C-alpha positions as CSV (number, residue, x, y, z in Angstrom):
1,M,10.5,-7.2,-9.1
2,V,14.3,-6.8,-9.5
3,R,13.7,-4.0,-12.3
4,N,11.8,-2.1,-9.9
5,F,14.5,-2.8,-6.9
6,Q,17.4,-1.7,-9.3
7,S,15.5,1.5,-10.7
8,F,15.0,2.5,-6.8
9,F,18.3,1.7,-5.5
10,P,20.1,4.9,-6.4
11,Y,17.3,6.8,-5.1
12,C,17.5,4.9,-1.7
13,I,21.3,5.6,-1.6
14,I,20.6,9.3,-2.1
15,L,18.0,9.1,0.5
16,L,20.1,7.5,3.1
17,V,23.1,10.2,2.7
18,T,20.3,12.9,2.9
19,N,19.3,11.4,6.1
20,I,22.6,11.1,7.7
21,T,23.8,14.6,6.8
22,I,20.1,15.9,8.0
23,G,20.9,14.0,11.4
24,Y,23.8,15.9,12.1
25,A,22.2,19.2,11.5
26,Q,18.9,19.5,13.3
27,Y,17.4,22.3,14.9
28,N,17.4,21.9,19.1
29,T,15.6,24.0,21.4
30,N,15.3,23.8,25.1
31,L,12.3,25.3,27.2
32,T,11.9,26.1,30.8
33,V,8.1,26.7,31.4
34,S,5.7,27.5,34.2
35,L,1.9,27.5,34.1
36,N,0.2,29.9,36.4
37,E,-3.3,28.4,36.8
38,Y,-4.6,31.8,38.1
39,T,-3.3,34.2,35.4
40,K,-3.7,31.3,32.9
41,E,-0.1,32.5,31.3
42,L,3.0,30.4,30.5
43,D,6.4,31.9,31.8
44,I,9.0,30.6,29.2
45,K,12.6,30.8,28.8
46,Q,13.5,29.3,25.5
47,E,17.2,28.6,24.1
48,F,17.1,27.7,20.2
49,T,19.9,26.5,18.2
50,Y,19.3,27.4,14.6
51,F,21.6,25.6,11.8
52,N,21.7,27.1,8.4
53,K,21.2,24.0,6.3
54,S,20.6,26.2,3.3
55,N,22.9,27.1,0.6
56,Y,22.4,30.8,1.4
57,N,23.7,33.6,4.0
58,L,21.2,34.3,6.6
59,G,20.6,37.6,8.2
60,V,17.1,37.1,9.6
61,I,15.5,34.3,11.1
62,Y,11.8,33.9,11.3
63,F,9.8,32.1,14.1
64,N,6.1,31.0,14.2
65,D,4.5,32.6,17.1
66,W,0.7,31.4,16.8
67,A,-0.3,31.9,20.4
68,N,-0.2,35.5,19.5
69,A,-3.1,35.0,17.0
70,Y,-5.4,35.8,19.5
71,S,-4.1,39.1,20.5
72,D,-6.5,41.5,18.8
73,K,-8.9,41.9,15.9
74,N,-6.8,42.7,13.2
75,T,-4.5,39.3,13.4
76,A,-4.7,36.8,10.3
77,L,-6.7,34.7,12.8
78,A,-9.2,37.3,13.6
79,K,-9.9,38.3,10.1
80,R,-10.4,34.6,9.1
81,F,-13.0,34.4,11.8
82,A,-14.6,37.6,10.5
83,Q,-14.7,36.0,6.9
84,E,-16.6,33.0,8.5
85,F,-18.9,35.4,10.3
86,K,-17.6,34.7,13.6
87,K,-17.8,37.4,16.0
88,S,-16.4,35.9,19.4
89,L,-12.8,37.0,19.0
90,H,-13.6,40.1,17.5
91,L,-15.7,41.2,20.2
92,A,-13.8,39.6,22.9
93,K,-12.3,41.7,26.0
94,A,-8.8,42.2,26.4
95,D,-8.5,39.9,29.3
96,E,-10.2,37.2,27.2
97,R,-7.7,37.3,24.6
98,G,-4.5,35.3,24.3
99,K,-1.2,36.9,23.3
100,T,2.7,36.8,23.5
101,T,4.6,39.1,25.2
102,I,8.2,39.0,24.4
103,T,10.5,40.3,27.2
104,S,14.0,39.8,25.6
105,V,15.9,38.3,22.6
106,V,19.8,37.7,22.9
107,D,22.3,36.0,20.9
108,E,24.6,33.4,22.6
109,T,26.9,36.4,24.0
110,Y,23.7,37.9,25.2
111,N,23.6,41.1,23.2
112,G,20.2,42.1,22.1
113,L,18.9,41.3,18.8
114,E,16.3,43.5,17.2
115,W,12.9,41.5,16.7
116,S,9.5,42.7,15.1
117,R,6.4,41.0,13.9
118,T,4.9,40.5,10.4
119,E,1.7,41.8,9.2
120,G,-0.4,38.8,10.4
121,K,1.2,39.3,13.9
122,D,1.8,35.7,14.5
123,I,5.4,35.4,13.1
124,V,8.4,36.9,14.6
125,K,11.3,38.3,12.5
126,V,14.7,38.0,14.2
127,T,17.6,40.4,12.8
128,L,21.0,38.5,13.5
129,K,24.0,40.8,14.6
130,D,26.2,38.7,12.1
131,I,25.4,37.0,8.9
132,L,24.8,33.1,9.5
133,P,26.7,31.1,6.6
134,P,25.5,27.8,5.1
135,G,26.6,24.9,7.5
136,E,26.9,27.3,10.8
137,S,24.8,27.8,13.8
138,T,23.8,30.2,16.1
139,K,22.0,30.3,19.5
140,I,18.9,32.6,20.3
141,H,17.8,33.0,23.9
142,I,14.1,34.2,24.2
143,T,12.2,35.1,27.3
144,Y,8.3,35.6,27.0
145,K,5.2,35.0,28.5
146,V,2.2,33.4,26.7
147,K,-1.4,34.4,28.0
148,L,-3.6,31.5,27.1
149,P,-7.1,32.1,25.4
150,P,-10.4,30.7,26.4
151,N,-11.1,27.4,24.2
152,K,-14.4,29.5,23.1
153,Y,-12.6,30.5,19.7
154,T,-10.8,27.3,18.9
155,P,-10.3,24.0,20.8
156,Y,-7.0,25.4,22.2
157,G,-6.3,27.2,25.2
158,Y,-8.3,26.6,28.7
159,D,-12.1,25.8,29.7
160,N,-14.1,26.5,32.9
161,K,-13.6,22.9,34.0
162,G,-9.9,23.3,34.6
163,D,-8.8,21.7,31.2
164,Y,-5.9,22.9,29.1
165,Y,-4.9,22.2,25.7
166,L,-1.8,23.6,24.5
167,K,-1.0,23.5,20.7
168,D,1.3,25.8,18.7
169,W,1.9,27.5,22.0
170,Y,5.6,28.1,21.8
171,L,8.0,29.8,19.3
172,T,8.9,27.5,16.5
173,P,11.3,28.0,13.3
174,A,9.6,28.8,10.1
175,V,10.9,26.5,7.2
176,Y,13.6,28.1,4.8
177,D,14.5,26.2,1.7
178,G,15.7,29.1,-0.5
179,K,12.9,31.1,0.5
180,W,10.9,31.6,3.8
181,H,7.5,29.8,4.1
182,L,5.8,32.2,6.5
183,Y,2.1,31.0,7.3
184,S,-0.1,32.9,9.7
185,N,-2.9,30.6,12.2
186,K,-5.8,30.5,10.4
187,N,-7.1,27.8,12.5
188,I,-6.9,25.4,9.6
189,E,-4.2,22.8,11.4
190,D,-1.4,23.6,9.3
191,L,1.7,25.3,11.0
192,Y,4.7,24.6,9.0
193,M,7.8,24.2,11.0
194,D,11.1,22.7,10.7
195,V,11.8,19.3,12.7
196,T,13.4,20.0,16.2
197,N,14.9,18.2,18.8
198,T,13.0,19.6,21.9
199,V,13.4,19.5,25.4
200,I,10.7,21.1,27.7
201,N,11.0,21.4,31.3
202,F,7.5,22.0,32.4
203,K,6.0,23.0,35.8
204,Y,2.2,23.0,36.4
205,P,-0.2,22.9,39.4
206,D,-0.4,19.3,41.3
207,S,-3.9,19.4,40.8
208,L,-3.6,18.2,37.1
209,F,-2.6,15.2,35.1
210,L,-0.3,15.6,32.0
211,A,-0.6,13.9,28.6
212,S,1.7,14.8,25.7
213,N,3.0,13.5,22.1
214,F,6.4,14.0,23.5
215,D,8.0,11.4,25.8
216,I,8.1,12.1,29.3
217,T,11.4,11.2,30.5
218,A,11.5,12.7,34.3
219,E,8.7,13.5,36.7
220,S,8.4,15.0,40.2
221,S,6.5,16.9,42.7
222,F,7.3,19.7,44.9
223,P,4.9,21.8,47.2
224,N,1.7,22.8,45.2
225,G,3.2,21.9,41.9
226,Q,4.7,19.0,39.8
227,F,7.5,18.6,37.5
228,A,7.8,16.9,34.0
229,Q,10.7,16.7,31.4
230,L,9.2,16.3,28.0
231,K,11.4,15.4,24.8
232,G,10.5,15.1,21.1
233,N,13.3,13.7,18.9
234,L,12.8,14.7,15.4
235,Q,9.4,16.0,15.9
236,R,7.7,19.1,15.1
237,G,5.4,20.7,17.8
238,G,4.9,19.6,21.2
239,E,1.0,19.2,22.3
240,I,0.3,19.0,26.1
241,I,-3.2,18.2,27.5
242,L,-3.8,19.0,31.0
243,N,-7.0,17.5,32.8
244,P,-8.0,17.7,36.5
245,Q,-9.0,14.1,36.3
246,K,-6.6,11.2,34.7
247,N,-8.2,10.7,31.4
248,F,-5.4,9.2,29.5
249,I,-4.3,5.6,29.4
250,T,-1.6,3.6,27.7
251,H,-2.3,0.8,25.3
252,R,0.9,-1.0,24.2
253,T,0.4,-3.3,21.2
254,P,3.5,-5.7,19.5
255,Y,3.6,-2.7,17.0
256,M,3.2,0.6,18.6
257,T,2.2,2.2,21.7
258,F,-0.8,4.6,22.3
259,L,-1.7,7.3,24.6
260,T,-5.5,7.7,24.3
261,D,-8.5,9.0,26.1
262,F,-10.9,7.2,24.1
263,R,-13.9,6.1,25.7
264,A,-17.0,3.5,24.6
265,P,-19.3,3.2,27.8
266,R,-21.2,0.6,25.8
267,Y,-18.2,-1.3,24.3
268,S,-16.1,-3.8,26.9
269,P,-12.8,-2.6,27.7
270,I,-11.4,-5.9,26.8
271,G,-13.0,-5.2,23.5
272,Q,-11.6,-1.9,23.0
273,G,-8.0,-3.5,23.7
274,L,-8.7,-6.0,21.0
275,S,-9.9,-3.4,18.8
276,I,-6.8,-1.1,19.4
277,N,-4.6,-4.4,18.6
278,K,-6.5,-4.8,15.3
279,V,-6.1,-1.2,14.3
280,A,-2.3,-1.4,15.2
281,N,-2.0,-4.4,13.3
282,F,-3.5,-2.8,10.4
283,I,-1.4,0.5,10.3
284,H,1.9,-1.5,10.9
285,N,1.0,-3.8,7.9
286,N,0.0,-1.1,5.7
287,L,2.6,1.7,6.6
288,G,5.4,0.0,8.5
289,D,7.2,0.8,11.8
290,Y,6.3,4.1,13.5
291,P,10.0,6.0,14.9
292,H,8.3,7.6,18.1
293,E,7.7,6.1,21.4
294,K,3.9,6.5,21.4
295,I,1.3,8.0,19.7
296,L,-1.1,10.5,21.1
297,V,-4.8,9.8,20.1
298,S,-7.1,12.0,21.6
299,E,-10.9,12.8,21.5
300,L,-9.9,16.4,21.1
301,D,-8.3,15.4,17.9
302,Y,-10.8,13.4,16.8
303,N,-13.4,16.2,17.1
304,K,-11.4,18.7,15.1
305,N,-11.5,16.1,12.3
306,P,-14.5,13.7,13.3
307,L,-16.0,10.8,10.8
308,Y,-18.8,12.7,8.7
309,G,-22.1,11.2,9.5
310,I,-21.3,9.3,12.9
311,N,-20.6,12.6,14.6
312,Q,-23.9,14.0,13.0
313,L,-26.4,11.9,15.3
314,P,-27.0,11.9,18.9
315,S,-25.0,9.0,20.5
316,F,-28.2,7.3,21.6
317,I,-29.8,7.0,17.8
318,R,-26.2,6.1,16.1
319,P,-26.9,3.1,13.9
320,Y,-23.6,1.6,14.0
321,E,-22.4,-1.3,16.2
322,E,-20.2,-0.1,19.2
323,Q,-17.0,-2.3,17.7
324,F,-17.3,-0.6,14.3
325,Q,-17.7,2.9,15.4
326,F,-15.1,2.8,18.1
327,E,-12.3,1.1,15.5
328,M,-13.4,3.7,12.9
329,K,-13.1,6.6,15.3
330,F,-9.6,5.3,16.7
331,L,-8.4,4.3,13.2
332,K,-9.1,7.8,11.7
333,T,-7.5,9.8,14.7
334,A,-4.4,7.5,14.8
335,I,-3.5,7.6,11.3
336,N,-4.1,11.3,11.1
337,S,-1.5,11.6,14.2
338,I,0.8,9.2,12.6
339,L,1.3,10.8,9.3
340,K,1.4,14.3,11.0
341,E,4.3,13.0,13.4
342,T,6.5,11.5,10.4
343,M,5.4,12.9,7.1
344,F,6.2,16.5,7.1
345,L,5.0,17.7,3.9
346,N,3.9,21.4,3.4
347,P,0.5,21.2,5.3
348,R,-0.6,24.5,3.7
349,K,0.2,23.6,0.0
350,E,0.5,19.7,-0.1
351,Q,-1.9,18.8,2.5
352,W,-3.7,16.6,0.1
353,L,-1.2,13.7,0.2
354,N,-1.6,12.9,3.8
355,S,-5.3,13.2,3.5
356,A,-5.2,10.8,0.6
357,I,-3.1,8.2,2.2
358,A,-5.4,8.4,5.6
359,N,-8.8,8.0,3.5
360,Y,-7.4,5.5,1.3
361,L,-6.2,3.3,4.3
362,M,-9.9,3.7,6.0
363,I,-11.5,2.7,2.7
364,A,-9.2,-0.4,2.9
365,F,-10.1,-1.0,6.4
366,V,-13.3,-1.5,6.1
367,E,-13.1,-3.3,2.9
368,Q,-11.0,-5.8,4.8
369,Y,-12.9,-6.1,8.0
370,Y,-16.3,-4.9,7.5
371,P,-17.2,-5.4,3.6
372,D,-21.0,-5.7,4.3
373,Q,-21.3,-2.7,6.6
374,K,-23.8,-0.2,5.2
375,L,-23.9,3.7,5.5
376,M,-27.0,3.8,7.3
377,G,-25.8,0.9,9.6
378,K,-28.8,-0.9,11.6
379,L,-31.4,1.6,10.0
380,S,-30.7,-0.3,6.6
381,K,-32.7,-3.2,8.2
382,I,-35.8,-1.3,9.4
383,W,-38.9,-1.5,7.5
384,G,-39.6,2.1,5.9
385,F,-36.0,2.7,5.4
386,R,-34.3,-0.3,3.6
387,S,-36.5,0.0,0.5
388,F,-34.4,3.7,-0.1
389,E,-31.1,3.5,-2.2
390,L,-29.6,5.5,0.9
391,A,-30.2,2.3,3.2
392,K,-28.5,0.0,0.6
393,M,-25.3,2.0,0.0
394,D,-22.2,0.8,1.5
395,F,-20.3,2.4,4.0
396,N,-17.5,3.4,1.4
397,D,-19.9,4.9,-0.9
398,Q,-20.0,8.1,1.3
399,Y,-16.8,9.0,-0.2
400,S,-17.9,9.5,-3.7
401,F,-21.2,10.8,-2.5
402,L,-20.4,13.8,-0.3
403,Y,-17.5,14.7,-2.8
404,N,-20.0,15.0,-5.4
405,L,-22.4,17.1,-3.3
406,T,-19.8,20.0,-4.0
407,A,-19.1,18.9,-7.3
408,R,-22.7,19.2,-8.5
409,K,-22.9,22.3,-7.0
410,N,-19.9,23.6,-8.9
411,L,-18.1,24.3,-5.6
412,D,-15.4,21.6,-6.0
413,Q,-11.9,22.6,-5.8
414,A,-8.4,21.3,-7.2
415,L,-6.8,19.1,-4.6
416,E,-3.5,21.3,-4.9
417,T,-5.5,24.5,-4.0
418,S,-3.9,26.2,-1.0
419,N,-5.5,25.1,2.3
420,D,-6.3,28.4,3.4
421,S,-8.3,28.9,0.0
422,L,-10.5,26.1,0.2
423,I,-14.3,26.5,1.4
424,K,-15.0,25.0,4.7
425,F,-16.8,22.0,3.7
426,N,-13.9,20.9,1.0
427,Q,-11.3,21.8,3.3
428,K,-13.0,19.8,6.2
429,I,-14.5,16.8,4.0
430,A,-14.8,16.8,0.4
431,N,-11.5,17.3,-0.7
432,K,-10.1,14.9,1.9
433,Y,-12.6,12.4,0.3
434,K,-11.7,13.2,-3.2
435,A,-8.1,12.6,-2.3
436,G,-8.7,9.3,-0.7
437,L,-10.9,8.2,-3.8
438,G,-8.4,9.2,-6.2
439,L,-5.7,6.8,-4.4
440,A,-8.6,4.2,-4.7
441,Y,-9.4,4.9,-8.4
442,L,-5.6,4.4,-9.1
443,A,-5.1,1.4,-7.3
444,D,-8.2,0.0,-9.2
445,Y,-6.5,1.1,-12.6
446,I,-2.8,-0.1,-11.8
447,G,-3.2,-2.7,-9.2
448,K,-3.8,-2.1,-5.6
449,E,-0.6,-3.7,-4.8
450,H,1.4,-1.1,-6.4
451,V,-0.3,1.7,-4.7
452,D,0.1,-0.4,-1.3
453,E,4.0,-1.0,-1.9
454,S,4.5,2.8,-2.9
455,I,2.5,4.1,0.2
456,K,4.8,1.8,2.5
457,T,8.2,2.8,0.7
458,F,7.2,6.6,0.8
459,F,6.5,5.8,4.7
460,K,10.0,4.0,5.1
461,Y,12.4,6.3,3.2
462,F,10.9,9.6,3.7
463,K,9.4,9.7,7.5
464,L,11.0,12.2,9.5
465,N,12.2,14.4,6.8
466,N,10.5,17.5,4.9
467,V,9.2,16.0,2.1
468,K,7.3,16.8,-1.4
469,V,4.4,15.2,-3.2
470,H,6.9,14.9,-6.2
471,D,8.8,12.1,-4.1
472,F,5.6,10.0,-3.8
473,E,5.0,10.5,-7.3
474,S,8.5,9.1,-8.2
475,I,7.9,6.0,-6.0
476,L,4.4,5.5,-7.5
477,K,6.1,6.0,-11.3
478,R,8.6,3.6,-10.4
479,S,6.3,0.9,-9.2
480,T,4.3,0.4,-12.4
481,D,5.0,0.4,-16.2
482,V,1.5,2.0,-16.7
483,D,1.4,5.7,-17.7
484,I,0.1,7.7,-14.3
485,N,0.6,11.3,-15.4
486,W,-3.2,11.7,-15.8
487,F,-3.7,11.3,-12.0
488,F,-1.2,14.2,-11.0
489,N,-1.8,16.3,-14.2
490,D,-5.6,15.9,-14.1
491,Y,-7.0,14.4,-11.2
492,V,-4.9,16.3,-8.6
493,S,-3.8,19.6,-10.3
494,T,-7.3,20.5,-11.5
495,D,-11.1,20.8,-10.8
496,R,-12.2,19.4,-13.8
497,K,-15.0,16.6,-13.3
498,I,-15.1,13.4,-14.7
499,D,-17.9,12.6,-17.1
500,F,-18.2,10.1,-20.0
501,K,-20.7,8.6,-21.6
502,I,-21.3,5.5,-24.6
503,K,-22.3,7.6,-27.8
504,K,-22.7,4.5,-29.8
505,V,-22.1,1.0,-30.3
506,K,-21.4,-0.9,-33.8
507,K,-22.2,-4.6,-33.4
508,E,-20.6,-7.1,-35.4
509,A,-20.3,-11.1,-35.4
510,D,-17.1,-11.3,-33.5
511,S,-16.3,-7.7,-32.3
512,L,-18.1,-4.4,-30.7
513,H,-16.8,-1.0,-31.8
514,I,-17.7,1.4,-28.9
515,T,-17.5,5.1,-29.2
516,L,-17.1,6.6,-26.0
517,K,-17.5,10.6,-25.5
518,N,-15.6,12.6,-23.0
519,K,-18.1,15.1,-21.7
520,E,-15.7,17.2,-19.6
521,G,-12.6,16.8,-21.4
522,T,-10.8,15.5,-18.3
523,N,-7.9,13.2,-19.5
524,V,-8.3,10.2,-17.2
525,P,-8.8,6.5,-17.7
526,I,-12.3,4.9,-17.5
527,S,-13.6,1.5,-17.2
528,V,-16.1,-0.3,-19.5
529,F,-17.8,-3.4,-18.2
530,G,-19.9,-5.9,-20.2
531,L,-23.0,-7.3,-18.9
532,K,-24.9,-10.7,-19.3
533,K,-28.0,-11.2,-17.9
534,D,-26.5,-8.8,-15.0
535,S,-23.3,-10.6,-14.5
536,V,-20.3,-9.0,-15.3
537,V,-18.4,-11.1,-18.2
538,S,-15.7,-8.7,-19.3
539,E,-13.9,-5.5,-18.1
540,Y,-11.7,-3.0,-20.0
541,W,-9.9,0.2,-19.3
542,F,-9.6,3.1,-22.2
543,K,-7.6,6.3,-22.0
544,D,-6.4,9.4,-23.8
545,I,-10.1,10.2,-24.7
546,E,-9.9,13.8,-25.6
547,L,-13.5,14.3,-27.1
548,E,-14.6,11.1,-28.9
549,E,-12.6,7.9,-29.4
550,T,-13.8,4.5,-31.0
551,F,-12.5,1.3,-29.5
552,S,-13.0,-2.2,-30.6
553,I,-13.3,-5.2,-28.1
554,P,-14.6,-8.9,-28.9
555,N,-18.0,-9.8,-28.7
556,N,-18.9,-12.0,-25.8
557,Q,-22.4,-11.7,-26.5
558,E,-23.1,-8.9,-23.8
559,D,-26.6,-7.8,-23.1
560,R,-25.2,-4.4,-22.0
561,L,-22.1,-2.3,-21.8
562,V,-21.7,0.0,-18.8
563,L,-19.3,2.7,-17.8
564,N,-17.9,2.6,-14.2
565,Y,-20.2,-0.2,-13.3
566,D,-18.4,-0.8,-10.1
567,Q,-18.4,2.9,-9.4
568,K,-14.7,3.2,-8.2
569,I,-14.3,6.3,-10.6
570,P,-15.6,9.7,-8.7
571,E,-18.0,10.3,-11.9
572,F,-20.2,13.5,-11.9
573,N,-22.9,11.8,-13.7
574,Q,-23.7,8.1,-14.0
575,R,-27.2,8.1,-15.3
576,D,-26.0,8.1,-19.0
577,N,-23.6,5.0,-18.5
578,W,-25.4,2.4,-20.0
579,K,-26.0,0.8,-23.6
580,S,-28.1,-1.9,-24.3
581,L,-27.2,-4.2,-27.1
582,K,-30.4,-5.9,-27.7
583,G,-31.8,-3.5,-30.1
584,F,-33.0,0.0,-31.1
585,L,-36.3,-0.3,-28.8
586,S,-34.7,-2.2,-25.9
587,S,-34.1,-0.2,-22.6
588,N,-30.6,0.7,-21.2
589,K,-31.9,0.4,-17.6
590,K,-34.9,-0.9,-16.0
591,L,-37.5,2.1,-14.8
592,K,-37.9,2.3,-11.1
593,F,-40.5,4.6,-9.0
594,T,-39.4,5.9,-5.6
595,F,-41.6,7.8,-3.2
596,F,-40.2,11.2,-2.1
597,K,-36.3,11.9,-2.4
598,D,-33.4,9.3,-2.3
599,A,-30.0,8.5,-3.3
600,E,-29.5,8.2,-7.1
601,N,-29.1,4.6,-8.2
602,P,-27.2,4.7,-11.5
603,Y,-28.4,1.0,-12.4
604,Y,-32.2,2.1,-12.8
605,N,-33.8,5.1,-14.6
606,Q,-35.3,6.7,-11.5
607,V,-38.6,8.5,-11.5
608,F,-39.6,10.1,-7.9
609,Y,-43.3,10.5,-7.1
610,V,-44.8,12.7,-4.2
611,P,-48.4,13.0,-3.5
612,I,-49.5,16.6,-3.1
613,L,-52.9,18.3,-2.2
614,N,-53.7,21.9,-3.1
615,F,-56.7,24.0,-2.1
616,N,-58.4,27.1,-3.7
617,V,-61.8,28.6,-3.5
618,Y,-62.8,28.0,-6.8
619,D,-61.8,24.1,-7.0
620,G,-61.6,23.3,-3.4
621,W,-59.0,20.4,-2.4
622,V,-56.8,19.3,-5.6
623,P,-55.0,16.5,-5.3
624,G,-52.0,15.9,-7.5
625,M,-48.7,14.0,-7.8
626,R,-45.4,15.6,-8.7
627,L,-42.9,13.4,-10.6
628,Y,-39.1,14.1,-11.2
629,N,-36.0,12.5,-11.9
């Protein structure tokens, strides 16, 4: 432990100095905003202080203007919708579109500045009058109107019930780190902007209630209207939700405060409070102190990224206990909100790491509090369902199951794939699950305590800063003496599948010589278990198997050897992982006949059977049986 701290100590000093330096070089923006409920427009006056913290002279500054992505059918967003065969924005009338109308852009001396839009039409390029040297700052004043879109294209904008969801609605600075990172709005939740200190003076109708991820530092009312001052220190974009009813309530816990509109009518308010405390305690123990005043946990955010499976069924037949369902929904939304507000990775290029941490913690939560929870919930106990393998699967088995849906169709993509290049199912589900599985796999290999401490260290020293995956990789490698290059070089960087088999076993009196074959060539470690009368008597890890390698282990009188017996590794094919040691004629696995279709059970040789009945004029009715594996 001392060695690890000493090796990490210089790193911490560098981080501390960097944080102090950045603290005096933040971007500042002040907005005066008025919402017109009749025209659905925001009148905005924005003062932006831009600090050149790079080592290069700057002659232009870029701002994200994602509200203008709804302006016509030639924006990057409209083209993305066309690729997904969504016609709503393409066919929308002019008054149904959103847009940004810029009236003026001036510098601190109120001289007009030239500005233009990039090809995607949702990024604004401002040309400065004078070169901005490194370490210097300049002020830019921008006056504009934002016409909000109806929420029929995306969840953002307004609906016909008087609700508003404002996200990515004002101009924000694009990231410059030697080169500009300019990403258009493609409806994939990955706005990349620099951290700012933001003050929003917001006027809105008196018939609405306001909730925000920013702190509300002042409130007042005036005839037919209300005023709220919102502040976000070292945060990215400000979200505002306006509703005709007061939907959001505040939950204070010993570790963090939540502002949420989550409802569970069948779960008591006292129970909800206890569950939120449990979630807060778990997050604090596994991440650390949250640096902001509150966390916005909204149903809108959950619906954009729901728990696959729970959201697929109508509420009246969902098979989970209300407490479990509420806690899982709240946990997922809270963790994603916390990581979004604190760990400022490039969301288009390095989005997988936040997904990995979020899903890894969700797996850990279920293992800690609901180890016996089944994927089918209450249905797993009903006659007619309980005999199926799907009913016997644990809740956490879904991560490997759903990832392999795409892998077995050759649709899987590397975790490092840019967010806008992922197919929809991978972007929403499969790659996020693969990322979480990867950390769980790594934890099983090097020890869960190493991964847990690395996540906490990463959160502690890098929150509220623009960070890279390399920073997390460095912390992980410092936490263990075991080589983990395979995780980043093969598991993360490629889409190669994991598939091993036991080719042969040579048995001697005191040892076993196992020849393992790497069927896909993916250089990752594989676990080997020894079974005796269905009990685990030995476990080993082997790595660096390019094609075939032979390893020797003690002979503990095992009956069978099994690869990946605990299924912690997201292996492509587990049907050939067994090898019997009882002799040539002995079976590796027992034979099992299953009616109709079911999930795979790698512990058996499965044969599925389906009765069929055909008819033709010559033979009449012809009964039969379809058999397949």
